N, C-alpha and C positions, 0 to 999 in steps of 0.2 A: 580586551577581556569584559569590559562593560562594567568596570568598577567592583567586579567579584571579590571577595576577601578570600585570601589565600596566603599561606606561608609567605615570608618573603624569600625571594629566591636566594638569597647568601644563605639563609637559615636551612632552605631545602639542599642546597649544595652539600653544606657540611653534615646533615642527615643522611646522604646518599654516601659521602666519605667515611661517617661514622659506621654505617652497615658495611661497606666493604672492609673496612679495618677490623670489625670485629669478627667478621667470618675468616680473614687472613690470619687474624691473631690466634684463632681456634686451631687453623691448621697448623701453625707452629707448634701446638701442644698435642695434635693426633690425628689421624688422618680424617680427611672429609667425607661424609656421605655422597652418593651421587648427587642426592636432591641438595645439599649444600654445595656443592661444586657447581650443578644448573644456577643455583640463585647468584653464586658468586660471578659466574660469568654472564649472565643477565644483567646484575649491577653495573658491572664493567662495561658491558656494551652502551647501556643507559648513559653512563657518565661519561663514555666517548664520543655518543650522540650530541649531548648537552654541552660538552666543554670541546668537542674536536679533538680528543686526546687520544692518538695514535698507540700510544703504550697500553691504553685502555681495550683497545681492539685486538692489541697483539696477544694480550693476557687471554683476553676470551676465547680467542683463537686456540691457543694453546690448550685451553681447557676443553674446548670441543674435541679436538684432535685426541687428547689424551683419553677421555672420556669413549670415545667411538672404539679406541683400541684395549682399554679397561674395562670398559661396563658395555660391550656390542650388542646384547640383548634387552639393553635398556632404550626405547625410543627415545626418550629425553637427551639421551647421548648424540643423538641422531640432528635431533631438533636444535640443541646448542651449534653443533657443529654449522648446520644450516643457516642460523642466522648470522652467525660470525663470518661464513662463507659471502653470504648475502652483501654483507659491509665492505667486503673486499671486491664485490660484483663477479664473484666466482659465481654467476646465477644457474650454470648448468648443473654443476655440482651441488648448489645448493637446494636446487629441486631434486635431484636424486636423494640427498639427504632428507627433504621431508618426505618423501614415498618410503624410504626406509621407515622414518620415523613411524608414519602410519601401520607400516606392516609390524612393527614391534608394539602396536596398541596405542599409539598416542592418536589422540582425537581429532578429527578436521577441526573442530572448533580452536584447537591450539596451532595448527599448520596454517589456517587460512588466510591468517594475519601476513607471516612471511610470504607465503603464496603470492597473494594478492601485489604485495610490494613489489617483488619480483616480476610478475608478469607486467605490472605498469611499466617498471624501470627498463624493460626490454620491448616496450611497446605494443604490447599482446593486450588492449586496452579492454577490446570486447570480453576475452575471457576473464579479465581483473574484475571486470564490471558483474560478470555472474556472482565470482568469489565474494567482492564487497557486497552487494546486495542479499546476498545469504547471512553475511556477517550480522547485517544490520537487521534483517527480520529475527534471527536468533536473539540479539541483544543490543536495541538500538542506544548506545552510549555516546558519549564524547570521542571516544578512539574509534569507533566502527563509522560513524556518522562524519567525522573528520576525515578519516580514510577514504570514504565515499566522495566527500565532497572536492579532496582534492584529484581524484582522477576524474571528476566530471568538469572541473576545472581544465585539465588537462584536455578534454574533450572538446573543450570550448562551448560547454553547457554551464554558463554564467549562472543564470537563474536558477537552475537546480543546484548548482555549487554553492552559490550565496544561500539557499533554504536551508542546505545542508550545513552550510559552517555556522549559521545561527542556532539551528537545531543542536549541533555539536557542544556549542557555548552553553545554552540553556540546559543541558543534559550533566554537564560537569558538576560534580558531586563532592569530589575529596578536596582536600585543600592545598596539593600540590599544585604550583604555579606552571609547571612543565607543559602539560597539555592545553594550558590558555594560551601560552607563549607561541608553542608550536603551531594550534589554529590560528592565531592572529596573523604569525608569520607566513603560512601558507595562503591564507587569504588574501594580505600584502600582496604575496608573490602573482597571485591571479590576477589583480588589478594592476600591477605593475607591467605585466606582461601584455594585458589588453590595452 
């Protein structure tokens, strides 16, 4: 991370745990709104990715399945289920859910990230690059530049990947250590494979 000041990883995990606990505590008192359930699923997916916690993925998946059943006209329901399904490598189903989300009003700016990741994971690199470049053109930040960097690395375009990784780190603005750790890890993987 080049000596960037971020929240300590331990504190960031505690904060993430607290956000999840707060929503779950609220669920004990009243029914959660679709937005609150979407937020809970997204936080669970994030914690699952950071900590490798399968139970977080399972909870997010259950939320996504329930939302599609209970709020099928809300595109966010389909988006959450798509993200959860992609986590389990149910890529065709996840892509279908992304399409359903868009048909229900979710902007492509919301579906592009999961779609690019799925295309990349299934070896459809040229299609993934079109989506990644569109994301960077719309908003060149740590996440979009890092995403394109990983794809460039997989394609063997190491110079472009290195430039994009550096740009991603330079554009990281919030105090969370997670994006920096992810970028550094992906960069390390690239050089290890090389």
